[in-house]
Gaussian input, Z-matrix of N, CA and C with variables (Angstrom, degrees):
# hf/3-21g

backbone

0 1
 N
 C     1     B1
 C     2     B2     1     A1
 N     3     B3     2     A2     1     D1
 C     4     B4     3     A3     2     D2
 C     5     B5     4     A4     3     D3
 N     6     B6     5     A5     4     D4
 C     7     B7     6     A6     5     D5
 C     8     B8     7     A7     6     D6
 N     9     B9     8     A8     7     D7
 C    10    B10     9     A9     8     D8
 C    11    B11    10    A10     9     D9
 N    12    B12    11    A11    10    D10
 C    13    B13    12    A12    11    D11
 C    14    B14    13    A13    12    D12
 N    15    B15    14    A14    13    D13
 C    16    B16    15    A15    14    D14
 C    17    B17    16    A16    15    D15
 N    18    B18    17    A17    16    D16
 C    19    B19    18    A18    17    D17
 C    20    B20    19    A19    18    D18
 N    21    B21    20    A20    19    D19
 C    22    B22    21    A21    20    D20
 C    23    B23    22    A22    21    D21
 N    24    B24    23    A23    22    D22
 C    25    B25    24    A24    23    D23
 C    26    B26    25    A25    24    D24
 N    27    B27    26    A26    25    D25
 C    28    B28    27    A27    26    D26
 C    29    B29    28    A28    27    D27
 N    30    B30    29    A29    28    D28
 C    31    B31    30    A30    29    D29
 C    32    B32    31    A31    30    D30
 N    33    B33    32    A32    31    D31
 C    34    B34    33    A33    32    D32
 C    35    B35    34    A34    33    D33
 N    36    B36    35    A35    34    D34
 C    37    B37    36    A36    35    D35
 C    38    B38    37    A37    36    D36
 N    39    B39    38    A38    37    D37
 C    40    B40    39    A39    38    D38
 C    41    B41    40    A40    39    D39
 N    42    B42    41    A41    40    D40
 C    43    B43    42    A42    41    D41
 C    44    B44    43    A43    42    D42
 N    45    B45    44    A44    43    D43
 C    46    B46    45    A45    44    D44
 C    47    B47    46    A46    45    D45
 N    48    B48    47    A47    46    D46
 C    49    B49    48    A48    47    D47
 C    50    B50    49    A49    48    D48
 N    51    B51    50    A50    49    D49
 C    52    B52    51    A51    50    D50
 C    53    B53    52    A52    51    D51
 N    54    B54    53    A53    52    D52
 C    55    B55    54    A54    53    D53
 C    56    B56    55    A55    54    D54
 N    57    B57    56    A56    55    D55
 C    58    B58    57    A57    56    D56
 C    59    B59    58    A58    57    D57
 N    60    B60    59    A59    58    D58
 C    61    B61    60    A60    59    D59
 C    62    B62    61    A61    60    D60
 N    63    B63    62    A62    61    D61
 C    64    B64    63    A63    62    D62
 C    65    B65    64    A64    63    D63
 N    66    B66    65    A65    64    D64
 C    67    B67    66    A66    65    D65
 C    68    B68    67    A67    66    D66
 N    69    B69    68    A68    67    D67
 C    70    B70    69    A69    68    D68
 C    71    B71    70    A70    69    D69
 N    72    B72    71    A71    70    D70
 C    73    B73    72    A72    71    D71
 C    74    B74    73    A73    72    D72
 N    75    B75    74    A74    73    D73
 C    76    B76    75    A75    74    D74
 C    77    B77    76    A76    75    D75
 N    78    B78    77    A77    76    D76
 C    79    B79    78    A78    77    D77
 C    80    B80    79    A79    78    D78
 N    81    B81    80    A80    79    D79
 C    82    B82    81    A81    80    D80
 C    83    B83    82    A82    81    D81
 N    84    B84    83    A83    82    D82
 C    85    B85    84    A84    83    D83
 C    86    B86    85    A85    84    D84
 N    87    B87    86    A86    85    D85
 C    88    B88    87    A87    86    D86
 C    89    B89    88    A88    87    D87
 N    90    B90    89    A89    88    D88
 C    91    B91    90    A90    89    D89
 C    92    B92    91    A91    90    D90
 N    93    B93    92    A92    91    D91
 C    94    B94    93    A93    92    D92
 C    95    B95    94    A94    93    D93
 N    96    B96    95    A95    94    D94
 C    97    B97    96    A96    95    D95
 C    98    B98    97    A97    96    D96
 N    99    B99    98    A98    97    D97
 C   100   B100    99    A99    98    D98
 C   101   B101   100   A100    99    D99
 N   102   B102   101   A101   100   D100
 C   103   B103   102   A102   101   D101
 C   104   B104   103   A103   102   D102
 N   105   B105   104   A104   103   D103
 C   106   B106   105   A105   104   D104
 C   107   B107   106   A106   105   D105
 N   108   B108   107   A107   106   D106
 C   109   B109   108   A108   107   D107
 C   110   B110   109   A109   108   D108
 N   111   B111   110   A110   109   D109
 C   112   B112   111   A111   110   D110
 C   113   B113   112   A112   111   D111
 N   114   B114   113   A113   112   D112
 C   115   B115   114   A114   113   D113
 C   116   B116   115   A115   114   D114
 N   117   B117   116   A116   115   D115
 C   118   B118   117   A117   116   D116
 C   119   B119   118   A118   117   D117
 N   120   B120   119   A119   118   D118
 C   121   B121   120   A120   119   D119
 C   122   B122   121   A121   120   D120
 N   123   B123   122   A122   121   D121
 C   124   B124   123   A123   122   D122
 C   125   B125   124   A124   123   D123
 N   126   B126   125   A125   124   D124
 C   127   B127   126   A126   125   D125
 C   128   B128   127   A127   126   D126
 N   129   B129   128   A128   127   D127
 C   130   B130   129   A129   128   D128
 C   131   B131   130   A130   129   D129
 N   132   B132   131   A131   130   D130
 C   133   B133   132   A132   131   D131
 C   134   B134   133   A133   132   D132
 N   135   B135   134   A134   133   D133
 C   136   B136   135   A135   134   D134
 C   137   B137   136   A136   135   D135
 N   138   B138   137   A137   136   D136
 C   139   B139   138   A138   137   D137
 C   140   B140   139   A139   138   D138
 N   141   B141   140   A140   139   D139
 C   142   B142   141   A141   140   D140
 C   143   B143   142   A142   141   D141
 N   144   B144   143   A143   142   D142
 C   145   B145   144   A144   143   D143
 C   146   B146   145   A145   144   D144
 N   147   B147   146   A146   145   D145
 C   148   B148   147   A147   146   D146
 C   149   B149   148   A148   147   D147
 N   150   B150   149   A149   148   D148
 C   151   B151   150   A150   149   D149
 C   152   B152   151   A151   150   D150
 N   153   B153   152   A152   151   D151
 C   154   B154   153   A153   152   D152
 C   155   B155   154   A154   153   D153
 N   156   B156   155   A155   154   D154
 C   157   B157   156   A156   155   D155
 C   158   B158   157   A157   156   D156
 N   159   B159   158   A158   157   D157
 C   160   B160   159   A159   158   D158
 C   161   B161   160   A160   159   D159
 N   162   B162   161   A161   160   D160
 C   163   B163   162   A162   161   D161
 C   164   B164   163   A163   162   D162
 N   165   B165   164   A164   163   D163
 C   166   B166   165   A165   164   D164
 C   167   B167   166   A166   165   D165
 N   168   B168   167   A167   166   D166
 C   169   B169   168   A168   167   D167
 C   170   B170   169   A169   168   D168
 N   171   B171   170   A170   169   D169
 C   172   B172   171   A171   170   D170
 C   173   B173   172   A172   171   D171
 N   174   B174   173   A173   172   D172
 C   175   B175   174   A174   173   D173
 C   176   B176   175   A175   174   D174
 N   177   B177   176   A176   175   D175
 C   178   B178   177   A177   176   D176
 C   179   B179   178   A178   177   D177
 N   180   B180   179   A179   178   D178
 C   181   B181   180   A180   179   D179
 C   182   B182   181   A181   180   D180
 N   183   B183   182   A182   181   D181
 C   184   B184   183   A183   182   D182
 C   185   B185   184   A184   183   D183
 N   186   B186   185   A185   184   D184
 C   187   B187   186   A186   185   D185
 C   188   B188   187   A187   186   D186
 N   189   B189   188   A188   187   D187
 C   190   B190   189   A189   188   D188
 C   191   B191   190   A190   189   D189
 N   192   B192   191   A191   190   D190
 C   193   B193   192   A192   191   D191
 C   194   B194   193   A193   192   D192
 N   195   B195   194   A194   193   D193
 C   196   B196   195   A195   194   D194
 C   197   B197   196   A196   195   D195
 N   198   B198   197   A197   196   D196
 C   199   B199   198   A198   197   D197
 C   200   B200   199   A199   198   D198
 N   201   B201   200   A200   199   D199
 C   202   B202   201   A201   200   D200
 C   203   B203   202   A202   201   D201
 N   204   B204   203   A203   202   D202
 C   205   B205   204   A204   203   D203
 C   206   B206   205   A205   204   D204
 N   207   B207   206   A206   205   D205
 C   208   B208   207   A207   206   D206
 C   209   B209   208   A208   207   D207
 N   210   B210   209   A209   208   D208
 C   211   B211   210   A210   209   D209
 C   212   B212   211   A211   210   D210
 N   213   B213   212   A212   211   D211
 C   214   B214   213   A213   212   D212
 C   215   B215   214   A214   213   D213
 N   216   B216   215   A215   214   D214
 C   217   B217   216   A216   215   D215
 C   218   B218   217   A217   216   D216
 N   219   B219   218   A218   217   D217
 C   220   B220   219   A219   218   D218
 C   221   B221   220   A220   219   D219
 N   222   B222   221   A221   220   D220
 C   223   B223   222   A222   221   D221
 C   224   B224   223   A223   222   D222
 N   225   B225   224   A224   223   D223
 C   226   B226   225   A225   224   D224
 C   227   B227   226   A226   225   D225
 N   228   B228   227   A227   226   D226
 C   229   B229   228   A228   227   D227
 C   230   B230   229   A229   228   D228
 N   231   B231   230   A230   229   D229
 C   232   B232   231   A231   230   D230
 C   233   B233   232   A232   231   D231
 N   234   B234   233   A233   232   D232
 C   235   B235   234   A234   233   D233
 C   236   B236   235   A235   234   D234
 N   237   B237   236   A236   235   D235
 C   238   B238   237   A237   236   D236
 C   239   B239   238   A238   237   D237
 N   240   B240   239   A239   238   D238
 C   241   B241   240   A240   239   D239
 C   242   B242   241   A241   240   D240
 N   243   B243   242   A242   241   D241
 C   244   B244   243   A243   242   D242
 C   245   B245   244   A244   243   D243
 N   246   B246   245   A245   244   D244
 C   247   B247   246   A246   245   D245
 C   248   B248   247   A247   246   D246
 N   249   B249   248   A248   247   D247
 C   250   B250   249   A249   248   D248
 C   251   B251   250   A250   249   D249
 N   252   B252   251   A251   250   D250
 C   253   B253   252   A252   251   D251
 C   254   B254   253   A253   252   D252
 N   255   B255   254   A254   253   D253
 C   256   B256   255   A255   254   D254
 C   257   B257   256   A256   255   D255

   B1=1.5019
   B2=1.5285
   B3=1.2862
   B4=1.4109
   B5=1.5321
   B6=1.3170
   B7=1.4699
   B8=1.5189
   B9=1.2685
   B10=1.5280
   B11=1.5391
   B12=1.2822
   B13=1.4411
   B14=1.5484
   B15=1.3384
   B16=1.4869
   B17=1.5440
   B18=1.2735
   B19=1.4932
   B20=1.5135
   B21=1.3315
   B22=1.4559
   B23=1.5181
   B24=1.3362
   B25=1.4561
   B26=1.5602
   B27=1.2577
   B28=1.4481
   B29=1.5085
   B30=1.3275
   B31=1.4517
   B32=1.5229
   B33=1.3346
   B34=1.4660
   B35=1.5339
   B36=1.3053
   B37=1.4564
   B38=1.5379
   B39=1.3185
   B40=1.5019
   B41=1.5308
   B42=1.3372
   B43=1.4710
   B44=1.5265
   B45=1.2882
   B46=1.4967
   B47=1.5034
   B48=1.2760
   B49=1.4898
   B50=1.5226
   B51=1.3223
   B52=1.4550
   B53=1.5392
   B54=1.3123
   B55=1.4337
   B56=1.5278
   B57=1.3188
   B58=1.5064
   B59=1.5151
   B60=1.2899
   B61=1.4370
   B62=1.4657
   B63=1.3135
   B64=1.4755
   B65=1.5557
   B66=1.3193
   B67=1.4925
   B68=1.5569
   B69=1.3721
   B70=1.4312
   B71=1.5145
   B72=1.3411
   B73=1.4570
   B74=1.5627
   B75=1.2996
   B76=1.4622
   B77=1.5415
   B78=1.3538
   B79=1.4196
   B80=1.5200
   B81=1.3680
   B82=1.4841
   B83=1.5069
   B84=1.3022
   B85=1.4759
   B86=1.5436
   B87=1.2961
   B88=1.4659
   B89=1.5382
   B90=1.3309
   B91=1.4300
   B92=1.5033
   B93=1.3403
   B94=1.4642
   B95=1.5131
   B96=1.3278
   B97=1.5029
   B98=1.5102
   B99=1.3233
   B100=1.4198
   B101=1.5326
   B102=1.3424
   B103=1.4436
   B104=1.5376
   B105=1.3266
   B106=1.4642
   B107=1.4751
   B108=1.3413
   B109=1.4765
   B110=1.5450
   B111=1.2960
   B112=1.4796
   B113=1.5116
   B114=1.3596
   B115=1.4660
   B116=1.5316
   B117=1.3089
   B118=1.4715
   B119=1.5497
   B120=1.3729
   B121=1.4773
   B122=1.5119
   B123=1.3402
   B124=1.4192
   B125=1.4890
   B126=1.3411
   B127=1.4464
   B128=1.5284
   B129=1.3502
   B130=1.4605
   B131=1.5154
   B132=1.3194
   B133=1.5250
   B134=1.4950
   B135=1.2903
   B136=1.4224
   B137=1.5277
   B138=1.3454
   B139=1.5253
   B140=1.5193
   B141=1.3089
   B142=1.4971
   B143=1.5282
   B144=1.3363
   B145=1.4291
   B146=1.5489
   B147=1.3155
   B148=1.4503
   B149=1.4970
   B150=1.3805
   B151=1.4489
   B152=1.5077
   B153=1.3161
   B154=1.4276
   B155=1.4920
   B156=1.3606
   B157=1.4449
   B158=1.5184
   B159=1.3418
   B160=1.4680
   B161=1.5196
   B162=1.3014
   B163=1.4605
   B164=1.5061
   B165=1.3277
   B166=1.4314
   B167=1.5409
   B168=1.3021
   B169=1.4305
   B170=1.5055
   B171=1.3138
   B172=1.4735
   B173=1.4956
   B174=1.3593
   B175=1.4317
   B176=1.5155
   B177=1.3268
   B178=1.4511
   B179=1.5358
   B180=1.3418
   B181=1.4503
   B182=1.5328
   B183=1.3102
   B184=1.4534
   B185=1.4972
   B186=1.2866
   B187=1.4765
   B188=1.5352
   B189=1.3551
   B190=1.5051
   B191=1.5264
   B192=1.3389
   B193=1.4153
   B194=1.4726
   B195=1.3461
   B196=1.5026
   B197=1.5242
   B198=1.2964
   B199=1.5046
   B200=1.4953
   B201=1.3161
   B202=1.4637
   B203=1.5097
   B204=1.3340
   B205=1.4689
   B206=1.5143
   B207=1.3194
   B208=1.4805
   B209=1.5321
   B210=1.2939
   B211=1.4444
   B212=1.5461
   B213=1.2807
   B214=1.4770
   B215=1.5133
   B216=1.3711
   B217=1.4892
   B218=1.5265
   B219=1.3074
   B220=1.4760
   B221=1.4969
   B222=1.2980
   B223=1.4592
   B224=1.5087
   B225=1.3854
   B226=1.4840
   B227=1.5244
   B228=1.3185
   B229=1.4772
   B230=1.4463
   B231=1.3307
   B232=1.4508
   B233=1.5261
   B234=1.2969
   B235=1.4310
   B236=1.5645
   B237=1.3214
   B238=1.4484
   B239=1.5886
   B240=1.3018
   B241=1.4746
   B242=1.5069
   B243=1.3014
   B244=1.4672
   B245=1.5108
   B246=1.3699
   B247=1.4449
   B248=1.5775
   B249=1.3260
   B250=1.4880
   B251=1.5506
   B252=1.2389
   B253=1.4291
   B254=1.5508
   B255=1.3458
   B256=1.4469
   B257=1.5248
   A1=109.17
   A2=116.37
   A3=121.90
   A4=110.52
   A5=117.95
   A6=121.47
   A7=113.42
   A8=115.69
   A9=121.63
   A10=109.04
   A11=120.78
   A12=120.99
   A13=111.73
   A14=116.71
   A15=119.73
   A16=111.38
   A17=119.02
   A18=119.67
   A19=113.12
   A20=117.67
   A21=119.70
   A22=112.50
   A23=120.37
   A24=119.66
   A25=110.82
   A26=116.38
   A27=120.45
   A28=111.84
   A29=115.14
   A30=119.57
   A31=112.75
   A32=116.95
   A33=121.19
   A34=107.03
   A35=118.20
   A36=122.44
   A37=108.11
   A38=118.48
   A39=121.87
   A40=111.42
   A41=115.61
   A42=115.72
   A43=110.91
   A44=118.97
   A45=121.07
   A46=110.04
   A47=118.78
   A48=122.76
   A49=108.38
   A50=118.85
   A51=121.86
   A52=110.44
   A53=117.80
   A54=123.12
   A55=110.17
   A56=115.47
   A57=120.78
   A58=111.91
   A59=118.01
   A60=122.31
   A61=113.71
   A62=119.37
   A63=124.23
   A64=112.08
   A65=115.60
   A66=119.90
   A67=112.51
   A68=121.83
   A69=116.98
   A70=117.20
   A71=120.33
   A72=118.72
   A73=111.47
   A74=115.22
   A75=119.93
   A76=110.34
   A77=116.83
   A78=122.03
   A79=109.92
   A80=115.67
   A81=115.64
   A82=113.34
   A83=117.10
   A84=121.14
   A85=109.89
   A86=117.10
   A87=120.38
   A88=111.81
   A89=117.38
   A90=121.67
   A91=115.44
   A92=118.38
   A93=120.88
   A94=112.26
   A95=121.31
   A96=119.06
   A97=110.66
   A98=121.34
   A99=121.78
   A100=112.05
   A101=116.23
   A102=120.33
   A103=113.48
   A104=117.78
   A105=121.93
   A106=112.61
   A107=118.29
   A108=122.12
   A109=107.77
   A110=117.99
   A111=122.41
   A112=110.67
   A113=116.77
   A114=119.89
   A115=113.34
   A116=117.87
   A117=124.25
   A118=112.32
   A119=115.31
   A120=117.83
   A121=111.32
   A122=118.90
   A123=122.21
   A124=111.92
   A125=116.70
   A126=122.01
   A127=108.99
   A128=115.31
   A129=122.27
   A130=107.32
   A131=116.12
   A132=122.77
   A133=111.59
   A134=117.23
   A135=120.08
   A136=120.30
   A137=113.38
   A138=120.70
   A139=108.61
   A140=115.18
   A141=117.42
   A142=107.84
   A143=116.23
   A144=121.92
   A145=113.10
   A146=117.95
   A147=120.26
   A148=114.53
   A149=114.26
   A150=120.80
   A151=111.27
   A152=117.61
   A153=119.95
   A154=114.49
   A155=117.23
   A156=119.92
   A157=111.70
   A158=118.89
   A159=122.08
   A160=109.71
   A161=118.18
   A162=122.37
   A163=113.69
   A164=117.64
   A165=119.44
   A166=113.27
   A167=117.36
   A168=121.87
   A169=112.96
   A170=115.56
   A171=120.12
   A172=112.90
   A173=116.55
   A174=122.25
   A175=112.02
   A176=116.57
   A177=120.11
   A178=110.65
   A179=117.23
   A180=116.70
   A181=114.30
   A182=117.57
   A183=120.03
   A184=110.53
   A185=118.63
   A186=122.46
   A187=109.59
   A188=113.17
   A189=116.86
   A190=114.13
   A191=118.94
   A192=122.07
   A193=113.19
   A194=118.99
   A195=122.17
   A196=108.11
   A197=118.83
   A198=120.12
   A199=110.82
   A200=118.45
   A201=121.82
   A202=111.67
   A203=117.73
   A204=120.01
   A205=110.84
   A206=117.93
   A207=120.99
   A208=108.81
   A209=116.18
   A210=120.74
   A211=112.23
   A212=115.55
   A213=119.84
   A214=114.40
   A215=114.59
   A216=120.85
   A217=109.78
   A218=116.99
   A219=120.51
   A220=108.46
   A221=119.23
   A222=124.41
   A223=111.49
   A224=115.66
   A225=121.67
   A226=109.66
   A227=115.11
   A228=119.77
   A229=114.67
   A230=118.36
   A231=122.61
   A232=111.52
   A233=118.80
   A234=122.43
   A235=112.01
   A236=114.27
   A237=115.55
   A238=113.80
   A239=114.27
   A240=118.21
   A241=114.18
   A242=117.24
   A243=119.86
   A244=112.59
   A245=114.94
   A246=119.40
   A247=107.72
   A248=112.59
   A249=119.24
   A250=107.62
   A251=114.94
   A252=119.27
   A253=107.57
   A254=114.09
   A255=118.54
   A256=111.92
   D1=134.64
   D2=-177.23
   D3=-80.58
   D4=137.97
   D5=179.09
   D6=-68.40
   D7=152.76
   D8=-173.71
   D9=-58.68
   D10=-40.32
   D11=-173.74
   D12=-74.84
   D13=-16.57
   D14=177.94
   D15=-98.54
   D16=0.06
   D17=-179.19
   D18=-69.79
   D19=-41.40
   D20=-177.17
   D21=-63.68
   D22=-46.84
   D23=177.48
   D24=-64.94
   D25=-35.29
   D26=178.79
   D27=-61.32
   D28=-50.51
   D29=-178.75
   D30=-68.38
   D31=-31.88
   D32=177.21
   D33=-66.60
   D34=-41.61
   D35=-179.26
   D36=-68.11
   D37=-42.25
   D38=179.97
   D39=-65.43
   D40=-39.95
   D41=-177.18
   D42=-74.29
   D43=-30.76
   D44=171.27
   D45=-64.50
   D46=-43.09
   D47=179.66
   D48=-63.28
   D49=-39.77
   D50=179.78
   D51=-64.48
   D52=-44.14
   D53=-179.45
   D54=-62.85
   D55=-43.34
   D56=177.35
   D57=-64.17
   D58=-24.51
   D59=178.74
   D60=-87.05
   D61=-32.25
   D62=-172.65
   D63=-89.28
   D64=-35.79
   D65=-172.74
   D66=-64.10
   D67=-49.48
   D68=-178.61
   D69=-62.53
   D70=-40.44
   D71=176.34
   D72=-66.39
   D73=-36.26
   D74=177.53
   D75=-59.72
   D76=-51.28
   D77=179.68
   D78=-60.43
   D79=-39.48
   D80=177.65
   D81=-66.37
   D82=-38.04
   D83=179.18
   D84=-66.03
   D85=-34.10
   D86=-179.25
   D87=-82.54
   D88=-36.40
   D89=-172.84
   D90=-87.69
   D91=-30.42
   D92=-177.47
   D93=-64.99
   D94=-39.83
   D95=178.09
   D96=-67.46
   D97=-23.17
   D98=179.40
   D99=-68.89
   D100=-33.19
   D101=178.61
   D102=-103.51
   D103=9.11
   D104=-176.65
   D105=-61.24
   D106=-31.97
   D107=-175.65
   D108=-65.03
   D109=-43.64
   D110=178.71
   D111=-68.25
   D112=-32.76
   D113=179.33
   D114=-72.45
   D115=-21.70
   D116=-177.44
   D117=-64.42
   D118=-19.54
   D119=179.75
   D120=-68.70
   D121=-34.39
   D122=-179.55
   D123=-85.39
   D124=163.24
   D125=178.97
   D126=-129.97
   D127=144.70
   D128=176.25
   D129=-139.21
   D130=120.98
   D131=-176.92
   D132=54.13
   D133=36.90
   D134=-179.48
   D135=82.48
   D136=-7.46
   D137=179.25
   D138=-102.78
   D139=150.21
   D140=171.51
   D141=-58.82
   D142=140.01
   D143=-175.91
   D144=-61.67
   D145=-39.31
   D146=175.56
   D147=-56.56
   D148=-47.93
   D149=176.58
   D150=-60.52
   D151=-49.29
   D152=-179.44
   D153=-57.89
   D154=-44.42
   D155=-179.80
   D156=-68.08
   D157=-37.57
   D158=179.40
   D159=-68.38
   D160=-43.16
   D161=-173.89
   D162=-79.56
   D163=-37.98
   D164=-172.67
   D165=-115.56
   D166=-39.55
   D167=-174.46
   D168=-64.44
   D169=-44.57
   D170=177.72
   D171=-58.63
   D172=-44.41
   D173=-179.80
   D174=-61.15
   D175=-43.46
   D176=-179.57
   D177=-69.05
   D178=-39.50
   D179=176.21
   D180=-67.34
   D181=-37.46
   D182=176.45
   D183=-65.11
   D184=-37.83
   D185=178.43
   D186=-63.73
   D187=-45.33
   D188=177.85
   D189=-64.70
   D190=-36.31
   D191=173.30
   D192=-64.57
   D193=-40.14
   D194=178.69
   D195=-67.33
   D196=-45.21
   D197=176.68
   D198=-57.48
   D199=-45.87
   D200=178.01
   D201=-62.69
   D202=-38.41
   D203=177.36
   D204=-63.03
   D205=-43.68
   D206=-176.99
   D207=-60.90
   D208=-50.09
   D209=179.18
   D210=-59.89
   D211=-45.64
   D212=177.72
   D213=-63.87
   D214=-41.52
   D215=177.83
   D216=-62.91
   D217=-38.93
   D218=176.76
   D219=-59.04
   D220=-47.23
   D221=178.45
   D222=-57.09
   D223=-44.54
   D224=178.88
   D225=-61.71
   D226=-45.14
   D227=177.64
   D228=-57.79
   D229=-44.16
   D230=177.94
   D231=-68.71
   D232=-37.11
   D233=178.22
   D234=-62.96
   D235=-39.41
   D236=-177.27
   D237=-98.09
   D238=4.08
   D239=176.84
   D240=78.52
   D241=28.04
   D242=-176.55
   D243=-114.44
   D244=17.42
   D245=-174.81
   D246=-80.54
   D247=164.06
   D248=177.46
   D249=-113.08
   D250=130.94
   D251=179.09
   D252=-93.07
   D253=116.73
   D254=-179.55
   D255=-103.96

């Protein structure tokens, strides 16, 4: 259990980590459809590039960001003494 005086820095660190994890995929999800028309000219594995990036690329990047977040949050938990020993 984390001590009361260490909770505020812990949550500040955790919220910053969450923002750094959510903002890039959100910008990608909002920005990629805006340039999808230009990307449709290219092809990748027989699919239009815009379709391929929207359908597969975003999912892969979100998965990578979530995996990065889990590892980073584990480091934050150990740093602040809030980790769970399993």
